[in-house]
N, C-alpha and C positions, 0 to 999 in steps of 0.2 A: 500297474506293473511296469517296470522299466524294460525297455528294449535292450537286448544285448546280443553278442555274437553267439552266445550259447544256445543251442537248440538240439534236443535229442533227435537223432536220425531214426532210431528204432530200438526195440529191445534187442540186446546182443545175446545174452545167455542167461539161463537159470542154473544155479549150482545145486546139485543133489548129492547126498551121501548114499552110497550103495556098498554092499559087502564086497563085491568083486566088479571092478570097472568094466572089464572085457565081457564078462557074463551079462552084465546089465546092458552093455552096448549091443550085444546080440539080440536081447529082448526088445530094445527100443528100435532096432533095425526091423525086426519082424513086425512089430506093431505099427510103427510110424514111418518106416522107411528111412530112418536116420542112420547115417554112416559115419564112421570115424573120419575126422578131418585130418588127412595125412600131414598137412603142413604144421599141425600143432600136436601131433601124436607124441613127439619127444617130451612134451610137458608131463606125460604120464610115466616117464622113465623113473622118476624118483617116487618115493613113497607119498609125498605130499601133493604132487601135481595132479591136475585134472586130465581126464581123457575127454576131449571135445568131440561131440557128435553133432551132425546137422543134416539138413535136407540137401538135395543135389545142388542147390544154389548157395549153400553155405549159410542159410538162414535158419532161425528157430533153434539155435544151438542149445544143447545141454552140456554142462560141465560136470562130468561124473567124478566125484571124489570118493576115495576108498574110506569106508567107515560105516558105522551103523546109522541108519536114519534116526532123526531125533524123535524122542518120545514114543508114544504108542504107534506101532507100525500101521495101524488103521487110520491114524491121523497125521501121518508124516507131512511135514511142511517143507518150505524151501529154505535154502541156506542164505542166498544172496540174489538180488536182482541186479543185473548189469545193463546199463543203457549205453549204446554206442553213439558217439559224437564224432564230428570231423576234427581235424587238428586245431582249427581256429576256435571251435566251440570248446575243446578241451582246455586250451590256453585261457579262454575267457572264464571258464568255470574256476580254473586254478587261481586266477586273479581275484575272484570273488571270495575265496576261502576265508580270508580274515574277516570280511563283512558277514559271511554266513554263519561263522562260529560253529562249524560242524565238528563233531568228535568221532573218533574211531577207537574202540577199546578204551574208552575213558579219557583219551588224550585229545585236546583241541588240535585240529589240523592246521598246518601252515602250508605255504606254497612249496615247501621242501618235501612234502609228503606224497610225492609222485612215485609210483612204483614202475620200474622199467622191467618189462617181461621180454625184452629183446625184440619181439615181433609186435608188441603192443605196449601201451602205457595205461595205467589205471590210477584212480584215486578212490580209496575205500572210505566209507563213512556209515554211521548209524543214524536212523531217524530217532525222534524222541521216544519212540515206543519199543526200541530195541531191534528193529528190523535192519538188516544189513543191505547196503546198496553200493554200487560201483559205477563210476563214469569211466568209460574205456574208449580208446581210439587206436586204430591200426595205422594211422597217419604218422608213422614213426619218424620220418624224415623231418616233417614240420616241427615235431616236438623236440627232436635232438638239436635242430638248429636253434630253437628258442631257448633251450636249457643250456 
């Protein structure tokens, strides 16, 4: 395996579909002590954005998207797993995209397929089995300077 600047720092968040984001946030608060992350709550203003909840340290985040959980409610799965990296790692991963030949929604990714969320940057892709993944960084200044 080749050494690179890319290294996952930690799991960032897991995306879940729930019928009502705020009702679900109350449940997760009661059960796990997860609270709404104020800095990202505006993402939930629109119909498609997530309501981010996390522990007191901002770790173990869940991204609650409004919608029905997939399949049998007794067998509900995850929507996407997101791994957090630092800015250098994000840029190293971006540089490897042409070599990795990753795809998202059937389209091969290029270095231009970086999504700017204002407070974070992400690259979305699928594994060969149809599972959805994301590499994300909150090191926005490093990424903005590089792009």
